[in-house]
mmJSON file of the N, C-alpha and C atoms, coordinates in Angstrom:
{"data_MODEL":{"atom_site":{
"group_PDB":["ATOM","ATOM","ATOM","ATOM","ATOM","ATOM","ATOM","ATOM","ATOM","ATOM","ATOM","ATOM","ATOM","ATOM","ATOM","ATOM","ATOM","ATOM","ATOM","ATOM","ATOM","ATOM","ATOM","ATOM","ATOM","ATOM","ATOM","ATOM","ATOM","ATOM","ATOM","ATOM","ATOM","ATOM","ATOM","ATOM","ATOM","ATOM","ATOM","ATOM","ATOM","ATOM","ATOM","ATOM","ATOM","ATOM","ATOM","ATOM","ATOM","ATOM","ATOM","ATOM","ATOM","ATOM","ATOM","ATOM","ATOM","ATOM","ATOM","ATOM","ATOM","ATOM","ATOM","ATOM","ATOM","ATOM","ATOM","ATOM","ATOM","ATOM","ATOM","ATOM","ATOM","ATOM","ATOM","ATOM","ATOM","ATOM","ATOM","ATOM","ATOM","ATOM","ATOM","ATOM","ATOM","ATOM","ATOM","ATOM","ATOM","ATOM","ATOM","ATOM","ATOM","ATOM","ATOM","ATOM","ATOM","ATOM","ATOM","ATOM","ATOM","ATOM","ATOM","ATOM","ATOM","ATOM","ATOM","ATOM","ATOM","ATOM","ATOM","ATOM","ATOM","ATOM","ATOM","ATOM","ATOM","ATOM","ATOM","ATOM","ATOM","ATOM","ATOM","ATOM","ATOM","ATOM","ATOM","ATOM","ATOM","ATOM","ATOM","ATOM","ATOM","ATOM","ATOM","ATOM","ATOM","ATOM","ATOM","ATOM","ATOM","ATOM","ATOM","ATOM","ATOM","ATOM","ATOM","ATOM","ATOM","ATOM","ATOM","ATOM","ATOM","ATOM","ATOM","ATOM","ATOM","ATOM","ATOM","ATOM","ATOM","ATOM","ATOM","ATOM","ATOM","ATOM","ATOM","ATOM","ATOM","ATOM","ATOM","ATOM","ATOM","ATOM","ATOM","ATOM","ATOM","ATOM","ATOM","ATOM","ATOM","ATOM","ATOM","ATOM","ATOM","ATOM","ATOM","ATOM","ATOM","ATOM","ATOM","ATOM","ATOM","ATOM","ATOM","ATOM","ATOM","ATOM","ATOM","ATOM","ATOM","ATOM","ATOM","ATOM","ATOM","ATOM","ATOM","ATOM","ATOM","ATOM","ATOM","ATOM","ATOM","ATOM","ATOM","ATOM","ATOM","ATOM","ATOM","ATOM","ATOM","ATOM","ATOM","ATOM","ATOM","ATOM","ATOM","ATOM"],
"id":[1,2,3,4,5,6,7,8,9,10,11,12,13,14,15,16,17,18,19,20,21,22,23,24,25,26,27,28,29,30,31,32,33,34,35,36,37,38,39,40,41,42,43,44,45,46,47,48,49,50,51,52,53,54,55,56,57,58,59,60,61,62,63,64,65,66,67,68,69,70,71,72,73,74,75,76,77,78,79,80,81,82,83,84,85,86,87,88,89,90,91,92,93,94,95,96,97,98,99,100,101,102,103,104,105,106,107,108,109,110,111,112,113,114,115,116,117,118,119,120,121,122,123,124,125,126,127,128,129,130,131,132,133,134,135,136,137,138,139,140,141,142,143,144,145,146,147,148,149,150,151,152,153,154,155,156,157,158,159,160,161,162,163,164,165,166,167,168,169,170,171,172,173,174,175,176,177,178,179,180,181,182,183,184,185,186,187,188,189,190,191,192,193,194,195,196,197,198,199,200,201,202,203,204,205,206,207,208,209,210,211,212,213,214,215,216,217,218,219,220,221,222,223,224,225,226,227,228],
"type_symbol":["N","C","C","N","C","C","N","C","C","N","C","C","N","C","C","N","C","C","N","C","C","N","C","C","N","C","C","N","C","C","N","C","C","N","C","C","N","C","C","N","C","C","N","C","C","N","C","C","N","C","C","N","C","C","N","C","C","N","C","C","N","C","C","N","C","C","N","C","C","N","C","C","N","C","C","N","C","C","N","C","C","N","C","C","N","C","C","N","C","C","N","C","C","N","C","C","N","C","C","N","C","C","N","C","C","N","C","C","N","C","C","N","C","C","N","C","C","N","C","C","N","C","C","N","C","C","N","C","C","N","C","C","N","C","C","N","C","C","N","C","C","N","C","C","N","C","C","N","C","C","N","C","C","N","C","C","N","C","C","N","C","C","N","C","C","N","C","C","N","C","C","N","C","C","N","C","C","N","C","C","N","C","C","N","C","C","N","C","C","N","C","C","N","C","C","N","C","C","N","C","C","N","C","C","N","C","C","N","C","C","N","C","C","N","C","C","N","C","C","N","C","C","N","C","C","N","C","C"],
"label_atom_id":["N","CA","C","N","CA","C","N","CA","C","N","CA","C","N","CA","C","N","CA","C","N","CA","C","N","CA","C","N","CA","C","N","CA","C","N","CA","C","N","CA","C","N","CA","C","N","CA","C","N","CA","C","N","CA","C","N","CA","C","N","CA","C","N","CA","C","N","CA","C","N","CA","C","N","CA","C","N","CA","C","N","CA","C","N","CA","C","N","CA","C","N","CA","C","N","CA","C","N","CA","C","N","CA","C","N","CA","C","N","CA","C","N","CA","C","N","CA","C","N","CA","C","N","CA","C","N","CA","C","N","CA","C","N","CA","C","N","CA","C","N","CA","C","N","CA","C","N","CA","C","N","CA","C","N","CA","C","N","CA","C","N","CA","C","N","CA","C","N","CA","C","N","CA","C","N","CA","C","N","CA","C","N","CA","C","N","CA","C","N","CA","C","N","CA","C","N","CA","C","N","CA","C","N","CA","C","N","CA","C","N","CA","C","N","CA","C","N","CA","C","N","CA","C","N","CA","C","N","CA","C","N","CA","C","N","CA","C","N","CA","C","N","CA","C","N","CA","C","N","CA","C","N","CA","C","N","CA","C","N","CA","C","N","CA","C"],
"label_alt_id":[null,null,null,null,null,null,null,null,null,null,null,null,null,null,null,null,null,null,null,null,null,null,null,null,null,null,null,null,null,null,null,null,null,null,null,null,null,null,null,null,null,null,null,null,null,null,null,null,null,null,null,null,null,null,null,null,null,null,null,null,null,null,null,null,null,null,null,null,null,null,null,null,null,null,null,null,null,null,null,null,null,null,null,null,null,null,null,null,null,null,null,null,null,null,null,null,null,null,null,null,null,null,null,null,null,null,null,null,null,null,null,null,null,null,null,null,null,null,null,null,null,null,null,null,null,null,null,null,null,null,null,null,null,null,null,null,null,null,null,null,null,null,null,null,null,null,null,null,null,null,null,null,null,null,null,null,null,null,null,null,null,null,null,null,null,null,null,null,null,null,null,null,null,null,null,null,null,null,null,null,null,null,null,null,null,null,null,null,null,null,null,null,null,null,null,null,null,null,null,null,null,null,null,null,null,null,null,null,null,null,null,null,null,null,null,null,null,null,null,null,null,null,null,null,null,null,null,null],
"label_comp_id":["THR","THR","THR","TYR","TYR","TYR","THR","THR","THR","GLU","GLU","GLU","SER","SER","SER","VAL","VAL","VAL","GLU","GLU","GLU","LEU","LEU","LEU","GLN","GLN","GLN","LYS","LYS","LYS","SER","SER","SER","GLY","GLY","GLY","THR","THR","THR","SER","SER","SER","ASP","ASP","ASP","SER","SER","SER","SER","SER","SER","ARG","ARG","ARG","ILE","ILE","ILE","THR","THR","THR","LEU","LEU","LEU","ARG","ARG","ARG","GLY","GLY","GLY","ASN","ASN","ASN","GLY","GLY","GLY","THR","THR","THR","LEU","LEU","LEU","GLY","GLY","GLY","GLN","GLN","GLN","ILE","ILE","ILE","ILE","ILE","ILE","VAL","VAL","VAL","LYS","LYS","LYS","ASP","ASP","ASP","PRO","PRO","PRO","THR","THR","THR","PRO","PRO","PRO","ARG","ARG","ARG","ASP","ASP","ASP","GLY","GLY","GLY","TRP","TRP","TRP","TRP","TRP","TRP","GLN","GLN","GLN","THR","THR","THR","GLY","GLY","GLY","VAL","VAL","VAL","ILE","ILE","ILE","MET","MET","MET","ALA","ALA","ALA","ALA","ALA","ALA","ARG","ARG","ARG","ARG","ARG","ARG","SER","SER","SER","ASN","ASN","ASN","TRP","TRP","TRP","ASN","ASN","ASN","ILE","ILE","ILE","GLU","GLU","GLU","ASN","ASN","ASN","LEU","LEU","LEU","ARG","ARG","ARG","ILE","ILE","ILE","GLU","GLU","GLU","ASP","ASP","ASP","SER","SER","SER","SER","SER","SER","TRP","TRP","TRP","ALA","ALA","ALA","GLY","GLY","GLY","ILE","ILE","ILE","THR","THR","THR","LEU","LEU","LEU","ARG","ARG","ARG","SER","SER","SER","CYS","CYS","CYS","SER","SER","SER"],
"label_asym_id":["A","A","A","A","A","A","A","A","A","A","A","A","A","A","A","A","A","A","A","A","A","A","A","A","A","A","A","A","A","A","A","A","A","A","A","A","A","A","A","A","A","A","A","A","A","A","A","A","A","A","A","A","A","A","A","A","A","A","A","A","A","A","A","A","A","A","A","A","A","A","A","A","A","A","A","A","A","A","A","A","A","A","A","A","A","A","A","A","A","A","A","A","A","A","A","A","A","A","A","A","A","A","A","A","A","A","A","A","A","A","A","A","A","A","A","A","A","A","A","A","A","A","A","A","A","A","A","A","A","A","A","A","A","A","A","A","A","A","A","A","A","A","A","A","A","A","A","A","A","A","A","A","A","A","A","A","A","A","A","A","A","A","A","A","A","A","A","A","A","A","A","A","A","A","A","A","A","A","A","A","A","A","A","A","A","A","A","A","A","A","A","A","A","A","A","A","A","A","A","A","A","A","A","A","A","A","A","A","A","A","A","A","A","A","A","A","A","A","A","A","A","A","A","A","A","A","A","A"],
"label_entity_id":["1","1","1","1","1","1","1","1","1","1","1","1","1","1","1","1","1","1","1","1","1","1","1","1","1","1","1","1","1","1","1","1","1","1","1","1","1","1","1","1","1","1","1","1","1","1","1","1","1","1","1","1","1","1","1","1","1","1","1","1","1","1","1","1","1","1","1","1","1","1","1","1","1","1","1","1","1","1","1","1","1","1","1","1","1","1","1","1","1","1","1","1","1","1","1","1","1","1","1","1","1","1","1","1","1","1","1","1","1","1","1","1","1","1","1","1","1","1","1","1","1","1","1","1","1","1","1","1","1","1","1","1","1","1","1","1","1","1","1","1","1","1","1","1","1","1","1","1","1","1","1","1","1","1","1","1","1","1","1","1","1","1","1","1","1","1","1","1","1","1","1","1","1","1","1","1","1","1","1","1","1","1","1","1","1","1","1","1","1","1","1","1","1","1","1","1","1","1","1","1","1","1","1","1","1","1","1","1","1","1","1","1","1","1","1","1","1","1","1","1","1","1","1","1","1","1","1","1"],
"label_seq_id":[1,1,1,2,2,2,3,3,3,4,4,4,5,5,5,6,6,6,7,7,7,8,8,8,9,9,9,10,10,10,11,11,11,12,12,12,13,13,13,14,14,14,15,15,15,16,16,16,17,17,17,18,18,18,19,19,19,20,20,20,21,21,21,22,22,22,23,23,23,24,24,24,25,25,25,26,26,26,27,27,27,28,28,28,29,29,29,30,30,30,31,31,31,32,32,32,33,33,33,34,34,34,35,35,35,36,36,36,37,37,37,38,38,38,39,39,39,40,40,40,41,41,41,42,42,42,43,43,43,44,44,44,45,45,45,46,46,46,47,47,47,48,48,48,49,49,49,50,50,50,51,51,51,52,52,52,53,53,53,54,54,54,55,55,55,56,56,56,57,57,57,58,58,58,59,59,59,60,60,60,61,61,61,62,62,62,63,63,63,64,64,64,65,65,65,66,66,66,67,67,67,68,68,68,69,69,69,70,70,70,71,71,71,72,72,72,73,73,73,74,74,74,75,75,75,76,76,76],
"pdbx_PDB_ins_code":[null,null,null,null,null,null,null,null,null,null,null,null,null,null,null,null,null,null,null,null,null,null,null,null,null,null,null,null,null,null,null,null,null,null,null,null,null,null,null,null,null,null,null,null,null,null,null,null,null,null,null,null,null,null,null,null,null,null,null,null,null,null,null,null,null,null,null,null,null,null,null,null,null,null,null,null,null,null,null,null,null,null,null,null,null,null,null,null,null,null,null,null,null,null,null,null,null,null,null,null,null,null,null,null,null,null,null,null,null,null,null,null,null,null,null,null,null,null,null,null,null,null,null,null,null,null,null,null,null,null,null,null,null,null,null,null,null,null,null,null,null,null,null,null,null,null,null,null,null,null,null,null,null,null,null,null,null,null,null,null,null,null,null,null,null,null,null,null,null,null,null,null,null,null,null,null,null,null,null,null,null,null,null,null,null,null,null,null,null,null,null,null,null,null,null,null,null,null,null,null,null,null,null,null,null,null,null,null,null,null,null,null,null,null,null,null,null,null,null,null,null,null,null,null,null,null,null,null],
"Cartn_x":[-8.904,-7.378,-6.783,-5.91,-4.874,-3.574,-2.828,-1.462,-0.623,-0.11,0.406,1.182,2.087,2.531,1.733,1.63,0.745,1.59,2.062,2.873,2.27,2.236,1.297,2.2,1.386,2.293,1.802,0.929,0.229,0.227,0.089,-0.251,-1.493,-2.118,-3.373,-2.928,-3.746,-3.521,-3.329,-4.218,-4.018,-4.881,-4.632,-5.297,-6.782,-7.273,-8.886,-9.059,-7.857,-8.211,-7.174,-7.492,-6.584,-7.229,-6.231,-6.649,-6.98,-7.749,-8.017,-7.938,-7.142,-6.761,-7.862,-8.881,-9.882,-10.333,-10.513,-10.768,-12.322,-13.26,-14.662,-14.97,-15.921,-16.25,-16.066,-16.224,-16.087,-14.659,-14.287,-12.925,-12.237,-10.896,-9.978,-10.459,-11.631,-11.76,-11.252,-10.729,-9.994,-8.621,-7.649,-6.356,-5.625,-4.258,-3.264,-2.083,-1.526,-0.422,0.649,2.019,3.132,3.22,3.653,3.701,5.314,5.886,7.34,7.796,7.359,7.636,8.588,9.606,10.911,11.836,11.563,12.365,12.618,12.157,12.014,13.003,13.412,14.861,14.039,14.903,14.528,13.585,13.689,12.824,11.516,10.93,10.31,8.639,7.66,6.188,5.333,4.294,3.181,2.415,2.451,2.088,3.399,3.676,4.672,4.61,5.426,5.331,6.749,7.065,8.115,8.298,8.214,8.011,6.469,5.453,4.234,3.437,2.279,1.505,0.1,-0.247,-2.047,-2.772,-2.404,-3.107,-3.749,-4.776,-5.503,-5.577,-5.145,-5.246,-6.045,-7.07,-8.145,-8.647,-8.915,-9.749,-9.17,-7.862,-7.046,-6.183,-6.133,-5.371,-4.213,-3.019,-1.882,-1.203,-0.917,-0.458,1.114,1.695,2.953,4.011,4.216,4.906,6.408,7.486,8.873,9.377,9.063,9.657,8.592,7.938,6.775,5.765,4.627,3.005,3.076,3.606,3.249,4.66,5.325,6.582,6.335,6.879,6.466,8.265,8.553,9.759,9.882,10.318,9.809,8.753,7.887,6.52,5.959,4.907,4.31,2.86],
"Cartn_y":[11.748,11.829,11.323,10.247,9.878,10.311,10.809,11.348,10.38,9.091,8.192,7.141,6.539,5.278,3.816,2.842,1.639,0.538,-0.318,-1.57,-2.606,-3.456,-4.577,-5.592,-6.034,-7.005,-8.457,-9.1,-10.078,-10.766,-11.788,-12.683,-13.337,-13.339,-14.029,-15.817,-16.596,-17.972,-18.858,-18.152,-18.738,-17.921,-18.247,-17.43,-17.442,-18.186,-18.216,-17.532,-17.198,-16.338,-15.421,-14.409,-13.177,-11.851,-11.413,-10.148,-8.744,-7.891,-6.868,-5.893,-4.64,-3.364,-2.557,-1.677,-1.306,-0.029,0.839,2.18,2.275,2.501,2.687,3.765,3.681,4.835,4.663,5.802,6.082,5.663,4.827,4.616,6.005,6.031,6.837,8.271,7.992,9.031,8.873,7.642,7.684,7.863,8.779,9.124,8.881,8.18,8.109,8.914,9.767,10.304,10.231,10.309,10.164,11.048,10.803,11.827,12.548,12.122,12.662,12.474,13.149,13.041,13.28,14.175,14.365,13.938,12.901,12.364,10.801,10.322,8.994,8.308,7.041,6.438,5.455,4.874,3.99,2.865,2.353,1.026,1.686,2.808,3.308,3.392,3.158,3.406,3.776,4.315,4.885,3.421,2.341,1.155,0.243,-0.461,-1.151,-2.709,-3.695,-5.002,-5.598,-6.554,-7.511,-8.948,-9.637,-11.475,-11.525,-11.136,-11.014,-11.752,-12.151,-12.994,-12.515,-13.016,-13.195,-11.821,-10.69,-9.307,-8.814,-8.133,-7.405,-5.875,-4.921,-3.616,-2.907,-2.646,-1.797,-0.754,0.357,1.417,2.512,2.817,3.614,4.356,5.717,6.716,7.273,7.196,7.281,8.741,9.795,10.933,11.173,11.973,12.448,11.627,10.519,9.391,9.981,9.708,10.155,8.983,7.859,7.048,6.013,5.165,4.297,4.441,4.165,4.267,2.936,1.893,0.652,-0.489,-0.533,-1.199,-2.628,-3.458,-5.054,-5.748,-6.119,-6.509,-8.244,-9.193,-10.301,-11.08,-10.633,-10.947,-11.865,-12.72,-13.524,-13.216],
"Cartn_z":[2.921,2.5,3.746,3.71,4.831,4.395,5.402,5.285,6.286,5.386,6.626,5.505,6.143,5.346,6.28,5.228,5.468,5.297,6.373,6.443,6.474,5.221,5.589,6.68,7.689,8.652,8.441,8.01,7.637,6.272,6.291,4.958,4.986,3.743,3.64,3.675,3.883,4.181,2.656,1.539,0.361,-0.719,-2.019,-3.064,-2.975,-2.141,-1.896,-0.289,0.308,1.414,1.576,1.022,0.572,1.815,2.306,2.943,2.029,2.104,1.083,1.943,1.16,1.766,0.81,0.974,0.099,0.743,-0.235,-0.045,-0.201,0.668,0.387,-0.36,-1.212,-1.721,-3.278,-4.317,-5.247,-5.914,-6.879,-7.188,-7.324,-6.5,-6.512,-5.195,-5.129,-3.717,-2.586,-2.111,-0.948,-1.581,-0.874,-1.059,0.056,-0.359,0.78,0.349,1.158,0.627,1.634,0.987,1.658,2.858,4.025,5.068,5.094,4.282,3.999,2.856,1.739,-0.022,-0.435,0.442,0.365,1.177,1.69,2.763,2.357,1.351,1.039,0.419,0.388,-0.313,-1.264,-1.841,-3.154,-2.863,-1.57,-1.635,-0.617,-0.511,0.41,-0.511,-0.07,-0.633,0.126,0.038,0.839,1.528,0.52,1.111,0.814,1.793,1.749,2.462,1.794,2.344,2.065,3.055,2.965,3.065,2.336,2.424,3.055,2.3,2.58,1.447,1.388,0.399,0.563,-0.613,-0.716,-0.278,-0.897,-0.823,-1.938,-1.716,-2.733,-2.109,-3.057,-3.041,-3.648,-3.254,-4.172,-3.808,-4.868,-4.777,-4.18,-4.166,-3.469,-4.358,-4.283,-5.21,-4.24,-4.775,-4.057,-4.38,-3.84,-4.07,-3.452,-4.007,-3.415,-2.707,-3.386,-2.781,-3.262,-2.403,-2.745,-3.609,-3.791,-4.706,-5.463,-4.693,-5.394,-4.505,-5.211,-4.479,-3.64,-4.26,-3.508,-3.877,-2.669,-2.668,-2.15,-2.882,-2.329,-2.376,-1.386,-1.46,-1.033,-1.872,-1.788,-1.231,-2.065,-1.802,-2.731,-2.557,-3.605,-3.59],
"occupancy":[1.0,1.0,1.0,1.0,1.0,1.0,1.0,1.0,1.0,1.0,1.0,1.0,1.0,1.0,1.0,1.0,1.0,1.0,1.0,1.0,1.0,1.0,1.0,1.0,1.0,1.0,1.0,1.0,1.0,1.0,1.0,1.0,1.0,1.0,1.0,1.0,1.0,1.0,1.0,1.0,1.0,1.0,1.0,1.0,1.0,1.0,1.0,1.0,1.0,1.0,1.0,1.0,1.0,1.0,1.0,1.0,1.0,1.0,1.0,1.0,1.0,1.0,1.0,1.0,1.0,1.0,1.0,1.0,1.0,1.0,1.0,1.0,1.0,1.0,1.0,1.0,1.0,1.0,1.0,1.0,1.0,1.0,1.0,1.0,1.0,1.0,1.0,1.0,1.0,1.0,1.0,1.0,1.0,1.0,1.0,1.0,1.0,1.0,1.0,1.0,1.0,1.0,1.0,1.0,1.0,1.0,1.0,1.0,1.0,1.0,1.0,1.0,1.0,1.0,1.0,1.0,1.0,1.0,1.0,1.0,1.0,1.0,1.0,1.0,1.0,1.0,1.0,1.0,1.0,1.0,1.0,1.0,1.0,1.0,1.0,1.0,1.0,1.0,1.0,1.0,1.0,1.0,1.0,1.0,1.0,1.0,1.0,1.0,1.0,1.0,1.0,1.0,1.0,1.0,1.0,1.0,1.0,1.0,1.0,1.0,1.0,1.0,1.0,1.0,1.0,1.0,1.0,1.0,1.0,1.0,1.0,1.0,1.0,1.0,1.0,1.0,1.0,1.0,1.0,1.0,1.0,1.0,1.0,1.0,1.0,1.0,1.0,1.0,1.0,1.0,1.0,1.0,1.0,1.0,1.0,1.0,1.0,1.0,1.0,1.0,1.0,1.0,1.0,1.0,1.0,1.0,1.0,1.0,1.0,1.0,1.0,1.0,1.0,1.0,1.0,1.0,1.0,1.0,1.0,1.0,1.0,1.0,1.0,1.0,1.0,1.0,1.0,1.0],
"B_iso_or_equiv":[0.0,0.0,0.0,0.0,0.0,0.0,0.0,0.0,0.0,0.0,0.0,0.0,0.0,0.0,0.0,0.0,0.0,0.0,0.0,0.0,0.0,0.0,0.0,0.0,0.0,0.0,0.0,0.0,0.0,0.0,0.0,0.0,0.0,0.0,0.0,0.0,0.0,0.0,0.0,0.0,0.0,0.0,0.0,0.0,0.0,0.0,0.0,0.0,0.0,0.0,0.0,0.0,0.0,0.0,0.0,0.0,0.0,0.0,0.0,0.0,0.0,0.0,0.0,0.0,0.0,0.0,0.0,0.0,0.0,0.0,0.0,0.0,0.0,0.0,0.0,0.0,0.0,0.0,0.0,0.0,0.0,0.0,0.0,0.0,0.0,0.0,0.0,0.0,0.0,0.0,0.0,0.0,0.0,0.0,0.0,0.0,0.0,0.0,0.0,0.0,0.0,0.0,0.0,0.0,0.0,0.0,0.0,0.0,0.0,0.0,0.0,0.0,0.0,0.0,0.0,0.0,0.0,0.0,0.0,0.0,0.0,0.0,0.0,0.0,0.0,0.0,0.0,0.0,0.0,0.0,0.0,0.0,0.0,0.0,0.0,0.0,0.0,0.0,0.0,0.0,0.0,0.0,0.0,0.0,0.0,0.0,0.0,0.0,0.0,0.0,0.0,0.0,0.0,0.0,0.0,0.0,0.0,0.0,0.0,0.0,0.0,0.0,0.0,0.0,0.0,0.0,0.0,0.0,0.0,0.0,0.0,0.0,0.0,0.0,0.0,0.0,0.0,0.0,0.0,0.0,0.0,0.0,0.0,0.0,0.0,0.0,0.0,0.0,0.0,0.0,0.0,0.0,0.0,0.0,0.0,0.0,0.0,0.0,0.0,0.0,0.0,0.0,0.0,0.0,0.0,0.0,0.0,0.0,0.0,0.0,0.0,0.0,0.0,0.0,0.0,0.0,0.0,0.0,0.0,0.0,0.0,0.0,0.0,0.0,0.0,0.0,0.0,0.0],
"pdbx_formal_charge":[null,null,null,null,null,null,null,null,null,null,null,null,null,null,null,null,null,null,null,null,null,null,null,null,null,null,null,null,null,null,null,null,null,null,null,null,null,null,null,null,null,null,null,null,null,null,null,null,null,null,null,null,null,null,null,null,null,null,null,null,null,null,null,null,null,null,null,null,null,null,null,null,null,null,null,null,null,null,null,null,null,null,null,null,null,null,null,null,null,null,null,null,null,null,null,null,null,null,null,null,null,null,null,null,null,null,null,null,null,null,null,null,null,null,null,null,null,null,null,null,null,null,null,null,null,null,null,null,null,null,null,null,null,null,null,null,null,null,null,null,null,null,null,null,null,null,null,null,null,null,null,null,null,null,null,null,null,null,null,null,null,null,null,null,null,null,null,null,null,null,null,null,null,null,null,null,null,null,null,null,null,null,null,null,null,null,null,null,null,null,null,null,null,null,null,null,null,null,null,null,null,null,null,null,null,null,null,null,null,null,null,null,null,null,null,null,null,null,null,null,null,null,null,null,null,null,null,null],
"auth_seq_id":[1,1,1,2,2,2,3,3,3,4,4,4,5,5,5,6,6,6,7,7,7,8,8,8,9,9,9,10,10,10,11,11,11,12,12,12,13,13,13,14,14,14,15,15,15,16,16,16,17,17,17,18,18,18,19,19,19,20,20,20,21,21,21,22,22,22,23,23,23,24,24,24,25,25,25,26,26,26,27,27,27,28,28,28,29,29,29,30,30,30,31,31,31,32,32,32,33,33,33,34,34,34,35,35,35,36,36,36,37,37,37,38,38,38,39,39,39,40,40,40,41,41,41,42,42,42,43,43,43,44,44,44,45,45,45,46,46,46,47,47,47,48,48,48,49,49,49,50,50,50,51,51,51,52,52,52,53,53,53,54,54,54,55,55,55,56,56,56,57,57,57,58,58,58,59,59,59,60,60,60,61,61,61,62,62,62,63,63,63,64,64,64,65,65,65,66,66,66,67,67,67,68,68,68,69,69,69,70,70,70,71,71,71,72,72,72,73,73,73,74,74,74,75,75,75,76,76,76],
"auth_comp_id":["THR","THR","THR","TYR","TYR","TYR","THR","THR","THR","GLU","GLU","GLU","SER","SER","SER","VAL","VAL","VAL","GLU","GLU","GLU","LEU","LEU","LEU","GLN","GLN","GLN","LYS","LYS","LYS","SER","SER","SER","GLY","GLY","GLY","THR","THR","THR","SER","SER","SER","ASP","ASP","ASP","SER","SER","SER","SER","SER","SER","ARG","ARG","ARG","ILE","ILE","ILE","THR","THR","THR","LEU","LEU","LEU","ARG","ARG","ARG","GLY","GLY","GLY","ASN","ASN","ASN","GLY","GLY","GLY","THR","THR","THR","LEU","LEU","LEU","GLY","GLY","GLY","GLN","GLN","GLN","ILE","ILE","ILE","ILE","ILE","ILE","VAL","VAL","VAL","LYS","LYS","LYS","ASP","ASP","ASP","PRO","PRO","PRO","THR","THR","THR","PRO","PRO","PRO","ARG","ARG","ARG","ASP","ASP","ASP","GLY","GLY","GLY","TRP","TRP","TRP","TRP","TRP","TRP","GLN","GLN","GLN","THR","THR","THR","GLY","GLY","GLY","VAL","VAL","VAL","ILE","ILE","ILE","MET","MET","MET","ALA","ALA","ALA","ALA","ALA","ALA","ARG","ARG","ARG","ARG","ARG","ARG","SER","SER","SER","ASN","ASN","ASN","TRP","TRP","TRP","ASN","ASN","ASN","ILE","ILE","ILE","GLU","GLU","GLU","ASN","ASN","ASN","LEU","LEU","LEU","ARG","ARG","ARG","ILE","ILE","ILE","GLU","GLU","GLU","ASP","ASP","ASP","SER","SER","SER","SER","SER","SER","TRP","TRP","TRP","ALA","ALA","ALA","GLY","GLY","GLY","ILE","ILE","ILE","THR","THR","THR","LEU","LEU","LEU","ARG","ARG","ARG","SER","SER","SER","CYS","CYS","CYS","SER","SER","SER"],
"auth_asym_id":["A","A","A","A","A","A","A","A","A","A","A","A","A","A","A","A","A","A","A","A","A","A","A","A","A","A","A","A","A","A","A","A","A","A","A","A","A","A","A","A","A","A","A","A","A","A","A","A","A","A","A","A","A","A","A","A","A","A","A","A","A","A","A","A","A","A","A","A","A","A","A","A","A","A","A","A","A","A","A","A","A","A","A","A","A","A","A","A","A","A","A","A","A","A","A","A","A","A","A","A","A","A","A","A","A","A","A","A","A","A","A","A","A","A","A","A","A","A","A","A","A","A","A","A","A","A","A","A","A","A","A","A","A","A","A","A","A","A","A","A","A","A","A","A","A","A","A","A","A","A","A","A","A","A","A","A","A","A","A","A","A","A","A","A","A","A","A","A","A","A","A","A","A","A","A","A","A","A","A","A","A","A","A","A","A","A","A","A","A","A","A","A","A","A","A","A","A","A","A","A","A","A","A","A","A","A","A","A","A","A","A","A","A","A","A","A","A","A","A","A","A","A","A","A","A","A","A","A"],
"auth_atom_id":["N","CA","C","N","CA","C","N","CA","C","N","CA","C","N","CA","C","N","CA","C","N","CA","C","N","CA","C","N","CA","C","N","CA","C","N","CA","C","N","CA","C","N","CA","C","N","CA","C","N","CA","C","N","CA","C","N","CA","C","N","CA","C","N","CA","C","N","CA","C","N","CA","C","N","CA","C","N","CA","C","N","CA","C","N","CA","C","N","CA","C","N","CA","C","N","CA","C","N","CA","C","N","CA","C","N","CA","C","N","CA","C","N","CA","C","N","CA","C","N","CA","C","N","CA","C","N","CA","C","N","CA","C","N","CA","C","N","CA","C","N","CA","C","N","CA","C","N","CA","C","N","CA","C","N","CA","C","N","CA","C","N","CA","C","N","CA","C","N","CA","C","N","CA","C","N","CA","C","N","CA","C","N","CA","C","N","CA","C","N","CA","C","N","CA","C","N","CA","C","N","CA","C","N","CA","C","N","CA","C","N","CA","C","N","CA","C","N","CA","C","N","CA","C","N","CA","C","N","CA","C","N","CA","C","N","CA","C","N","CA","C","N","CA","C","N","CA","C","N","CA","C","N","CA","C","N","CA","C","N","CA","C","N","CA","C"],
"pdbx_PDB_model_num":[1,1,1,1,1,1,1,1,1,1,1,1,1,1,1,1,1,1,1,1,1,1,1,1,1,1,1,1,1,1,1,1,1,1,1,1,1,1,1,1,1,1,1,1,1,1,1,1,1,1,1,1,1,1,1,1,1,1,1,1,1,1,1,1,1,1,1,1,1,1,1,1,1,1,1,1,1,1,1,1,1,1,1,1,1,1,1,1,1,1,1,1,1,1,1,1,1,1,1,1,1,1,1,1,1,1,1,1,1,1,1,1,1,1,1,1,1,1,1,1,1,1,1,1,1,1,1,1,1,1,1,1,1,1,1,1,1,1,1,1,1,1,1,1,1,1,1,1,1,1,1,1,1,1,1,1,1,1,1,1,1,1,1,1,1,1,1,1,1,1,1,1,1,1,1,1,1,1,1,1,1,1,1,1,1,1,1,1,1,1,1,1,1,1,1,1,1,1,1,1,1,1,1,1,1,1,1,1,1,1,1,1,1,1,1,1,1,1,1,1,1,1,1,1,1,1,1,1]
}}}
């Protein structure tokens, strides 16, 4: 279990060259929790990105998020 926010800082270069954020182990076994679940605002998430593209997010369970588990703004 990880209690932290994750901000995606880079983009993959194409659909065939994606960046993958993957939890190892059994599906849902890796948990990411919001470190401040009562202090978030409407655009926050445990995993966030702005103006990024070509990501795969796999095999994670998100808990206790103040607004959204994954927040993507202006992403493709």
